[in-house]
ZAMARGU-4260 file (C-alpha; in steps of 0.2 Angstrom, whole numbers, plus 5000, padded with zeros to 4 digits):
<rodrens>
0) 5098/5299/5781 | 5115/5307/5776 | 5124/5293/5772 | 5128/5289/5757 | 5116/5275/5747
5) 5124/5257/5743 | 5136/5258/5729 | 5136/5277/5727 | 5153/5285/5729 | 5161/5302/5726
10) 5170/5303/5711 | 5183/5316/5709 | 5199/5308/5701 | 5204/5306/5684 | 5202/5317/5669
15) 5185/5323/5663 | 5177/5324/5647 | 5180/5342/5645 | 5199/5340/5649 | 5200/5324/5636
20) 5192/5333/5623 | 5203/5348/5625 | 5219/5339/5625 | 5215/5327/5610 | 5210/5342/5601
25) 5226/5352/5604 | 5237/5337/5599 | 5226/5334/5584 | 5229/5353/5580 | 5247/5353/5583
30) 5252/5339/5574 | 5240/5345/5559 | 5248/5362/5561 | 5264/5355/5558 | 5260/5345/5544
35) 5251/5359/5537 | 5266/5370/5538 | 5275/5357/5529 | 5263/5357/5516 | 5264/5375/5514
40) 5282/5376/5512 | 5281/5361/5498 | 5269/5369/5490 | 5279/5386/5491 | 5294/5376/5486
45) 5286/5368/5470 | 5279/5386/5465 | 5295/5394/5468 | 5304/5379/5457 | 5291/5378/5444
50) 5292/5398/5444 | 5312/5395/5442 | 5310/5383/5428 | 5296/5391/5417 | 5301/5410/5421
55) 5319/5410/5420 | 5331/5393/5418 | 5318/5386/5402 | 5320/5406/5395 | 5338/5408/5398
60) 5342/5391/5388 | 5330/5397/5375 | 5339/5416/5373 | 5355/5406/5374 | 5352/5394/5358
65) 5345/5410/5350 | 5360/5421/5354 | 5372/5407/5347 | 5360/5406/5331 | 5362/5426/5330
70) 5381/5426/5330 | 5382/5409/5318 | 5369/5420/5307 | 5383/5435/5307 | 5397/5424/5305
75) 5388/5415/5290 | 5385/5434/5284 | 5402/5441/5284 | 5411/5425/5278 | 5399/5426/5262
80) 5401/5444/5260 | 5419/5442/5262 | 5421/5428/5249 | 5409/5436/5236 | 5410/5452/5239
85) 5390/5455/5238 | 5380/5465/5250 | 5366/5452/5251 | 5376/5441/5261 | 5376/5457/5276
90) 5357/5454/5275 | 5358/5439/5289 | 5375/5448/5297 | 5363/5465/5301 | 5347/5452/5308
95) 5360/5443/5317 | 5365/5458/5327 | 5348/5463/5332 | 5343/5448/5338 | 5361/5445/5347
100) 5356/5463/5357 | 5339/5455/5360 | 5346/5439/5368 | 5358/5447/5376 | 5347/5460/5385
105) 5335/5446/5392 | 5351/5436/5397 | 5354/5449/5408 | 5337/5450/5416 | 5335/5430/5416
110) 5351/5428/5425 | 5352/5439/5438 | 5351/5429/5450 | 5367/5417/5447 | 5383/5423/5449
115) 5392/5410/5438 | 5378/5412/5423 | 5382/5430/5423 | 5400/5426/5423 | 5399/5416/5408
120) 5388/5426/5401 | 5401/5440/5402 | 5414/5430/5393 | 5401/5427/5378 | 5400/5443/5377
125) 5418/5449/5378 | 5423/5435/5367 | 5407/5441/5354 | 5413/5459/5356 | 5431/5452/5350
130) 5426/5443/5337 | 5415/5458/5331 | 5430/5471/5333 | 5442/5459/5325 | 5434/5452/5310
135) 5415/5457/5308 | 5415/5475/5308 | 5429/5478/5298 | 5423/5466/5284 | 5405/5472/5285
140) 5410/5491/5285 | 5423/5489/5270 | 5418/5489/5252 | 5415/5473/5243 | 5434/5474/5235
145) 5440/5478/5251 | 5430/5466/5262 | 5437/5451/5251 | 5456/5455/5256 | 5452/5459/5272
150) 5442/5442/5274 | 5456/5432/5266 | 5468/5440/5277 | 5459/5438/5292 | 5452/5420/5289
155) 5463/5412/5301 | 5461/5424/5316 | 5442/5425/5313 | 5439/5405/5313 | 5451/5403/5330
160) 5440/5419/5337 | 5423/5413/5332 | 5427/5394/5338 | 5432/5401/5355 | 5416/5412/5354
165) 5407/5395/5350 | 5414/5385/5364 | 5409/5398/5377 | 5391/5397/5369 | 5392/5378/5372
170) 5398/5379/5389 | 5385/5391/5392 | 5372/5382/5386 | 5379/5366/5393 | 5379/5375/5410
175) 5360/5381/5408 | 5352/5365/5403 | 5362/5357/5418 | 5354/5369/5430 | 5335/5367/5421
180) 5340/5347/5424 | 5343/5353/5442 | 5329/5362/5445 | 5316/5350/5437 | 5323/5338/5448
185) 5320/5346/5462 | 5304/5352/5458 | 5300/5333/5456 | 5306/5329/5472 | 5294/5345/5479
190) 5280/5339/5471 | 5283/5321/5477 | 5286/5329/5495 | 5270/5339/5494 | 5259/5326/5486
195) 5266/5313/5500 | 5263/5329/5514 | 5244/5330/5508 | 5242/5312/5508 | 5249/5310/5527
200) 5238/5324/5531 | 5223/5316/5524 | 5227/5299/5533 | 5231/5310/5549 | 5213/5319/5547
205) 5204/5302/5543 | 5215/5294/5557 | 5208/5307/5570 | 5192/5307/5564 | 5191/5286/5567
210) 5199/5290/5586 | 5188/5302/5588 | 5172/5293/5585 | 5180/5277/5594 | 5185/5290/5608
215) 5167/5296/5609 | 5160/5279/5607 | 5171/5270/5622 | 5172/5287/5632 | 5155/5296/5630
220) 5142/5287/5621 | 5145/5267/5627 | 5144/5274/5646 | 5130/5285/5642 | 5122/5272/5635
225) 5124/5259/5649 | 5120/5273/5661 | 5104/5276/5651 | 5098/5256/5649 | 5103/5256/5669
230) 5090/5271/5673 | 5076/5264/5661 | 5078/5246/5669 | 5079/5256/5688 | 5063/5266/5681
235) 5053/5250/5677 | 5054/5246/5694 | 5071/5235/5694 | 5077/5246/5711 | 5091/5235/5715
240) 5099/5237/5701 | 5114/5245/5705 | 5119/5261/5690 | 5134/5258/5680 | 5149/5270/5684
245) 5161/5271/5669 | 5169/5282/5657 | 5177/5300/5660 | 5177/5309/5679 | 5162/5319/5675
250) 5151/5304/5668 | 5156/5294/5684 | 5152/5308/5693 | 5135/5309/5685 | 5133/5288/5686
255) 5137/5292/5705 | 5123/5305/5706 | 5111/5294/5698 | 5117/5281/5711 | 5112/5291/5724
260) 5096/5296/5717 | 5092/5277/5715 | 5098/5272/5733 | 5087/5286/5740 | 5072/5281/5730
265) 5076/5265/5737 | 5076/5271/5754 | 5059/5282/5749 | 5051/5267/5741 | 5054/5256/5757
270) 5046/5267/5766 | 5032/5272/5756 | 5030/5252/5755 | 5030/5253/5776 | 5018/5269/5776
275) 5006/5258/5762 | 5006/5244/5774 | 5003/5254/5790 | 4989/5261/5780 | 4981/5246/5774
280) 4981/5240/5794 | 4972/5257/5799 | 4961/5255/5785 | 4956/5239/5791 | 4956/5245/5808
285) 4943/5258/5801 | 4933/5245/5792 | 4932/5235/5808 | 4929/5253/5817 | 4915/5256/5805
290) 4909/5240/5807 | 4907/5240/5826 | 4899/5257/5823 | 4886/5251/5813 | 4884/5236/5824
295) 4880/5249/5839 | 4868/5258/5827 | 4859/5244/5825 | 4859/5237/5844 | 4855/5257/5847
300) 4840/5258/5836 | 4833/5241/5839 | 4839/5232/5856 | 4840/5249/5867 | 4824/5257/5860
305) 4813/5243/5867 | 4819/5242/5884 | 4819/5261/5886 | 4801/5261/5880 | 4798/5251/5893
310) 4805/5260/5906 | 4797/5276/5898 | 4781/5270/5899 | 4780/5261/5916 | 4788/5277/5925
315) 4774/5287/5915 | 4763/5273/5920 | 4769/5274/5939 | 4767/5293/5939 | 4748/5293/5933
320) 4743/5278/5943 | 4753/5284/5961 | 4756/5303/5958 | 4749/5312/5973 | 4748/5296/5983
325) 4767/5297/5991 | 4776/5311/5997 | 4782/5324/5989 | 4799/5316/5987 | 4792/5302/5979
330) 4783/5312/5966 | 4799/5321/5962 | 4809/5307/5960 | 4795/5299/5948 | 4797/5314/5938
335) 4816/5315/5936 | 4816/5295/5930 | 4800/5301/5917 | 4811/5315/5911 | 4827/5306/5909
340) 4820/5291/5900 | 4813/5304/5889 | 4828/5313/5885 | 4837/5297/5883 | 4825/5292/5870
345) 4826/5310/5860 | 4846/5308/5863 | 4847/5290/5854 | 4834/5297/5840 | 4846/5311/5837
350) 4862/5300/5839 | 4852/5289/5825 | 4849/5303/5813 | 4867/5308/5815 | 4873/5293/5809
355) 4861/5290/5795 | 4868/5306/5787 | 4880/5301/5771 | 4877/5283/5775 | 4859/5278/5773
360) 4853/5296/5768 | 4863/5298/5752 | 4851/5301/5737 | 4859/5315/5727 | 4845/5324/5716
365) 4840/5341/5712 | 4832/5348/5727 | 4820/5364/5726 | 4826/5374/5743 | 4808/5384/5743
370) 4800/5368/5746 | 4813/5361/5759 | 4813/5378/5769 | 4794/5378/5768 | 4791/5361/5777
375) 4804/5366/5789 | 4794/5380/5791 | 4778/5370/5793 | 4785/5356/5806 | 4791/5374/5816
380) 4775/5383/5816 | 4770/5379/5835 | 4787/5387/5840 | 4788/5400/5828 | 4767/5404/5832
385) 4773/5404/5850 | 4788/5416/5850 | 4781/5427/5837 | 4795/5424/5825 | 4797/5434/5809
390) 4806/5424/5795 | 4810/5432/5778 | 4821/5424/5765 | 4828/5428/5748 | 4822/5419/5732
395) 4831/5401/5735 | 4838/5393/5721 | 4837/5373/5717 | 4854/5363/5723 | 4859/5345/5720
400) 4859/5335/5736 | 4849/5323/5748 | 4831/5332/5751 | 4830/5322/5769 | 4847/5328/5776
405) 4844/5347/5768 | 4828/5345/5778 | 4837/5342/5792 | 4849/5356/5791 | 4836/5370/5789
410) 4826/5363/5801 | 4841/5363/5814 | 4847/5381/5809 | 4829/5390/5809 | 4825/5379/5826
415) 4841/5386/5834 | 4837/5404/5829 | 4818/5402/5837 | 4826/5394/5853 | 4842/5406/5856
420) 4831/5421/5856 | 4831/5437/5867 | 4817/5437/5878 | 4813/5456/5877 | 4813/5458/5858
425) 4803/5449/5843 | 4815/5436/5834 | 4819/5442/5818 | 4827/5429/5806 | 4833/5432/5789
430) 4839/5419/5775 | 4848/5426/5762 | 4859/5420/5746 | 4872/5424/5735 | 4885/5416/5723
435) 4903/5416/5727 | 4918/5416/5714 | 4919/5395/5715 | 4904/5391/5710 | 4895/5388/5725
440) 4881/5397/5733 | 4883/5405/5750 | 4868/5403/5760 | 4867/5413/5778 | 4853/5413/5793
445) 4854/5429/5803 | 4844/5431/5819 | 4844/5444/5831 | 4846/5432/5847 | 4856/5429/5859
450) 4872/5427/5849 | 4889/5415/5851 | 4904/5421/5859 | 4920/5421/5849 | 4927/5409/5860
455) 4913/5397/5856 | 4911/5401/5837 | 4920/5384/5833 | 4914/5371/5848 | 4897/5372/5844
460) 4898/5362/5830 | 4906/5350/5841 | 4896/5334/5846 | 4886/5335/5862 | 4895/5353/5864
465) 4881/5364/5875 | 4883/5382/5878 | 4868/5382/5892 | 4860/5371/5903 | 4846/5360/5899
470) 4834/5369/5911 | 4838/5387/5902 | 4839/5379/5884 | 4834/5361/5880 | 4841/5351/5868
475) 4855/5337/5865 | 4870/5347/5858 | 4869/5338/5842 | 4859/5351/5830 | 4875/5360/5825
480) 4887/5345/5823 | 4874/5337/5812 | 4871/5352/5801 | 4891/5352/5800 | 4891/5333/5794
485) 4878/5338/5781 | 4886/5352/5773 | 4903/5343/5772 | 4894/5328/5765 | 4887/5338/5751
490) 4905/5346/5749 | 4901/5363/5756 | 4909/5373/5772 | 4898/5380/5787 | 4903/5393/5800
495) 4901/5406/5812 | 4901/5425/5805 | 4911/5433/5819 | 4908/5450/5812 | 4891/5449/5816
500) 4887/5454/5834 | 4870/5457/5836 | 4863/5438/5836 | 4869/5424/5826 | 4874/5423/5807
505) 4878/5405/5802 | 4886/5405/5785 | 4887/5388/5774 | 4891/5384/5755 | 4881/5371/5743
510) 4886/5368/5727 | 4874/5373/5713 | 4877/5356/5700 | 4883/5340/5704 | 4902/5340/5703
515) 4916/5329/5709 | 4918/5337/5726 | 4901/5329/5732 | 4905/5312/5724 | 4920/5313/5734
520) 4913/5319/5750 | 4898/5307/5746 | 4912/5291/5745 | 4922/5297/5760 | 4907/5293/5771
525) 4908/5276/5779
</rodrens>
């Protein structure tokens, strides 16, 4: 029985479902972590470039254009004032100076991260200051007549200085435009990389989900489905079908365990089938034995009774006719023959009564025990009167059973209490009744007779078991065996109370109402 059933094997190698899941999740998380890091970098780069274009390169180019506009306005105002000598032309110059200062202040902040742009801005500032000092400030601060003469004298110098300044502004704007274009191009590339990164992440997630679903289907759900289908087929009776063992190591181990269980069940089923056939054979033997017993009972009740009656009749006739005519030993032999025939007849009658319990007498109905005990006392009235026995009892209930069998039960118990009395005291017989916790009525027949030794309290219920010689106490030894058979047939138990020493107390139980226990006891009888 310690060997593994056929088809079962111990699975120890290979990856388990937990290991597959752990490795798969780890690889997936690593890939997603790399892609996520790239996506985060792309988003950060996109945000950085967007911030650079929106907050620096674009505004820097705008303020560079404003700076040029402010300087052009200054040049226009100074030139107009120098030609006409009218102060109204200095209003664009004054506004240009203010705008120039604001533009230079903003450009200083916006171009703080670019040394080259700051150098170009410094060049513009230097050229602007030179033009201001050489041309614009002298003309703007002079009187109208003086301003015209200064302007006429410095027209060539002013034009050359401002053209140089204009070229520096153009160079600055060109550089800022190129930087903004480069930043925009890099922003487009970063945006393209970001979009593709998140697209790849989405595709990886979809691919991982598909692979996970397919892996679960092939590695777990399909093997479990095959295992469950095979187990259901085995449960339906196909015990010879081997269990499918596929999938990861732990599922294969599970399949191997189920296969071992199937093999064990198959062995147990074969053993049960063998046991069932043996039980069927024993049942058939019991049926034949019961039939033979019934035949024996029939023979005993019909075939043996007639020759036994002849033997008894002729021995009695021989005793009456020739008694006293032969010698004393012949009279003794004749008396032995008459006694043996009578005892044989009583024994056969008792055996027939014992065999009828549960087989012939099985009419269960409501029985009034008051009436049953009354009839038993009437049948034993002569013995009770001769012994002077005093019989008392509690109010007796009604029970469900066979009236004839219950009559034999009470008559045997009361007869034993009268028979096995002490010669030196008056027999006192007490019948008590109570209800136990199992819905049964417990009856007790108590007497003050000779009692039963503890070592014989179980043997007295065995057929033909006698504790005394026939000369001391007549009988066949069947009475208590019949009582036990009657009580058990009614679904109860019977015993000798070992705690009662001043005589004998027989305790037995009977059901109050009709129950399945009684039906089972009755159907169990042959």
